[in-house]
N, C-alpha and C positions, 0 to 999 in steps of 0.2 A: 540627534545629538544635542538638541536644544536645552536639555536639562543638565548637561554636563558643565561643571564649573571650569572655566578656561584656565584656572590656576592649578588644576590637578596635574599630576605627573603622568604624562602620556607616553605610550609605546605602541607602535603599530608593526605587526608582522605581516609582510606583504606577499601575495601571490603564492600561498602555500596550500597544498591539497589537504583539506580538512576531513577527517573521519571523526565525527563527534558524538557517538560512534557512527551515526548514519553518514553516508557519503554526501558531503556538501560541495564537492568539487573544489576548484581553486578560488580562494577568497582572501580578503584582508581581514585581520582581527585588530580592533582597537582596544587597548587596555588603559584604564584609568585607575591608579592606585592598585588595588588587588582584584579588580573585577573586569570582566568582559563588558564593554559598553556598546560595541557595534561590531557587526559581521557583515561583510558585503564586498562586492567587487569595486576596486578603485576608490577606497575611502578617501575623501578629501579632508585635509587637515587645515583649519583656518590659519592664516599666516601669523596671527598673534598668539598661537598656541606653541608651547615648547614641547616638541615631540621627537622621540628617538625612533628611527626606522630600522627594520631588520628585513632583508630581502631573502626569501626562502624558496625561490623557484627550484623545483625538482625535489623538494622535501615533503614529507607527510606529517601532519600535525594531528595528534590524538590527545584525549584527556590524560591528565596525570594519573599514574597508577595508584590504586588504593590497595594497600597490603593489610588485610584484616586480621593478621595473626603474627605478631612480632614480639620477641622477648627483649624489649628495649632496655631493661636493666640486667640482661643476661638470663641464662637458664641453666639447665643441667645440674650437675652435682651427683648424678647417679653412681659415679665411680669414686666418690669421695670429694673432699673440699677442693682439691686441685683440679677437678674436672668441671668446675663452675665456669660458664662461658662469659665473655666480656659484654659490656654495654654496647648498644648501637651508637654510632656516631652519625652526625648529619650527612657527611659526604658518602657514607656507605649506602644510605638510603637514596640520596638524589642521583648518584651515578647509576643506580639501577632503575631510574625513572619513577621512583616512589615519591609522591608528594603528599600523601595522606597515610598515616600509620595508625593502627589500633594495637596498643600495647597490652601484654598479658603477663601474668606469672605462669607457673607451670607446676612441676613436681614439688618444688620447694616453696611452701607458703610459710615457712618458719623463719629462715634467715633472710628471706626477701619479703618485703612488706608492701602493702597497698599504698601507703603514704609515699614510699620511695618511688613506686611506679607512677603515681600522680605527679610527683615533683619532676621526674625525668621527662614525662610527657609535656609538662609546661616548659621545661628547658628546651626541648626540641622545637616547640612551637615558637619560642622566643628567637631561636636561631633561623627560623624561616619556613618550616613545613607545618602542616596541620596534623594534630594528634588527638586521639581518643583512647580510652582504655576500657577493658572489661574489669569488673570487680570480681575477686575470687581467685582460686587456684584449683589444683586437682581435687582437693578433698571436700567433703560435705560433713558437718557444717563448714562453709567456706569463709575465708577471711574477707573482711570488708573494712571500710573506712569509718562509717557511722554506726555500725552495729547490725545493719541488715542490708540485703541486696536492694530491697525496695527503697529504703531511705537513700542509699548511695545514688540510685538512678534519679531520684527526685531532687536531691540536694547538691550533688556534685556534677558540675556542668560537663566534665569530660567523660563521665561514666555513661556508656551507651548500652551496656549489656552485662552479662555475667559469664565468667569462664576463665581459663579453659577448665571445665569440669571433666574429670576423667572417668570413663567407663570401659569395661572389657579390657582391663589392663592390670597386671600384678602390682603396679605402682599406685593404683587408685585406692580410695577409701572403701572400695567394694560397696558403693551406695545401693540401696534398695530402690525399687521402682517408686515407692511412695516418697522417698526423699528427693528423687529427681523431679517428680511431678509437682511437689510442693515448692521446690526451688523455681521451677518454670512458671508456676502460678504467681509467685512473688515477683519475679522479673517481669512477667506480662503486665501485672497491674502497675508496677513501678514505671514501666515504659509508657503505659496509657496515660498515667497522671502527669508524666513529664514531657510527653510528646516525642519520646525516643523509641528506638527499636525494641529495647528490652529483650534482646535475643539471648539465647543460651549458646555459647560457643563450646562445643563438646569435643574433647579429645577422645578419639576411639582407638583403643589399642589392638593388640594382636589376639585378644581372647576370642574363643570360638563363638561366643554369644553375639559379638559384633553390635549391630544396631537393635537387637531384639528388644531391649528395655524401652527404647524410644518408640518403636512400632507399637508396643503394648500401651504406652501412655496415650498415643494418638488414637488408638482403637478404643480405649476404655474411658477416656476423659473428654472434656470439652476443649482441652488445650490443642490448638491447631498445629499441624505439622510444620508450619512456617515459623513457629516459635524457637525452633532449633536450627543451629548451623553446625552440623557434625563435620569434623575435619580429619585429615590424614586418611581419607577413604580410598586412596590408591595404594595403601601399604601392603595388602595381600589379596590374593584372588577371591577368597570367600567373602571378605568384607566388601570388596569392589562389586561383587555380584549383588550383595544386599543394597549397596549404594544405588545401583541402577533401579532396583525396585522402589527404593525410597524416592528417587527422582520421579519415577512414573506416577507415584502417588501425590506429587506436588511438592515434595520436600526439596530443600536446598542441598546441593552436593558441593562440598569444598575439597578440592584437590590440592595437595601440598607439593609445591614445585621443587622442594628440597628432598622429597622422598623419591629416590630413583633406584633402578636396579643395581647400580654399582655400590650403593650404600646398603641396600637390603635385597638379597637375592629373590625375595618374594614380591617385591614391589612392582607396580606397573608404571612405566614411564608416564609422567604427567600428560604430555601432549597426546600420547597414544590412548591414555585413559579417557581423555576428553573426546577424542574421535569416536571411541567405542560407546561412550555414553550417548552421544548424538546419534550414532547409528542405531542404538537401541530404542530411539524414539523419545528421549527426554528432551524437553524444551531447553534451548540454550539459555533462556532467562533464569533457569534453575541451577546453573553451574557457575561457581566462582573458583578462583585459585588464589591461595596465599602462600607465603614463603616459609613460615616457621623460622623466620630470620633470627639468628643468634640463639636459637634453641638448640639444645643438644640432640643428636640423633644417636642414642645409645644402641648397642647391639648386645643381646643377651643369648645365652645358650638355652637349650630346651628346659633346663632347670631354673631359669631365671637369673643365672649368674652373669654379671657384667663382663663382656669380652672385648669391647671396643667402642669408640666414640667418634662421631662426626659432628659438624656444626652446620645448621641451616644458614643459607645466605640469600639475600634479596636479589642478587644478580640472576638467580635461577628463574625468576619471573620472566625476565626478558628472553632468556634462553629457551624456555618452553613456549613462549609466545611465538618466537621465531620458528620453532619446529612445528607448531600448529599450522603455520602458513606454508612453510617451505617443504615440510615432510608429510604433513597430514592433509594438505590441500584445502584448508579452511580459509575463507576470505578474511583478510585483515580486519575489515569492518565488523565481521562476526567475532573473530578471535579476540579482538580488543575489548569486547563487552565483558569478558570473563574476569578482567582485572580492573574494570572501570565502572561502567554503568550498572552492571548486575550487582556489584558489591555495594555501590552507593544506594541502590534501591533496597537491598536486603537490610542495610544498616540505617535506612531512613536519612541518608545524606543527600539524596537527589532532590532537586536539580542543582543544589549548590555545588555538589561534587559529581564527578563521573561523566560529565558531558561538556560539550562546547556550545553554550547558549548565552545570549545576552542576559546579564545578571548573575551568571555563574562565576565562581572563583576562577581567576586566571591561572589555572594549573594545566600545563601543557607538557607533552613530550614530543619533540621534533625528531622524526626518524628518517634515516636514509632509505632509499628504495630496497636495500638489503636488510632492512629492519635492524639497523644498528642505531644507537642513540647518538644524535648530533647535539641537541640542546634539551635542557629540562628547565621549566619555569614553575615556580611555586608561589602562589599568591602575587603574581605579577612581577616577580623578580627572577632574573636568569640565575640559575644555580649551577648549571653545567653548560659548557660551550665546547664545541668540537670534541665531544665525548669525554671531556675531563672536567672535574669539579672546579669551580672558580670561587665558590663560597664554602667556607669551612666552619665547623663548630668552634666554640669558644676556645677549647684547649687542643684542637687537632694539630695545630702547628707549633705547639709549645716545645716539642722535642725534635 
């Protein structure tokens, strides 16, 4: 600790069981400003340092959750203007344990704009969490800020990939294989030149083709399978079967925690889907889970007519994490990877995010033994205490 300036703002979390996500046992964590600066048993604090202590015996500390698919400026609209969903607020994210968000557009790239998405991301970051965005929306050609996906990745700090681009969906632009592979190539080079993931976040709908177009691109071009992050893969049985094959070939599988059987009779419960993926032999490092927070979950009849609407929520991440452990029998140290370290590695945010290491951001979720949220810390600041938000967005308490 000799390199730490004694005038920094210090906090120490004591005697907490750390899953970072590897099991580190009971340790202390010292935080200075926004970073982890020491981990170890019985960290001694010099008497001339000002330090706040938190005693967490009996609790479990894990990395802050990373939600890689959130409609931070709202989504929806498939049932008309009145069905547009609201924007995300700071406390709706933090009370769910989310400390890093990737924002996206969706069906509507006309009345919602990339510049608005960027501004909202910057606002949430000013309020206390970490944010990134995908450039684009369902359609191809897809909307951007600078005029191209490659330029957005290189020039806009918060842009880390493109998406959500829709395939196998009656709401998509019905893109051809050539259009998708050109977009993937553009994002790949943009990511290489900017040192970012450059990943394509792909919305996969209920269409019978499912992932076929992505399989063909990987088979017929030099674009690697890891250039894509297809999501909503638990929405129906035939897509889920394809997803397992995708994972066996080394692809990333993103399960949507808000897509559940009660919202769609064809859906596979997220925790059950992850258990079945693992049982099929897919490596756990290839599995992620996102919430589709504040996105609409519309229901259509067999002719594509709108018949009902739900809204994705970030609380579902914690619900499915809990069920992974308590119902599916997966160790918490394994289950937590799916919403922390795996996501950070896919998005090239690791080791700044998604782990508990010296030098990493001080993003923590403190859990009870029953896997309920006790505290949430984002960039070294406590945002939730005793399960309730204590820090709110600028206008959350206005009314």
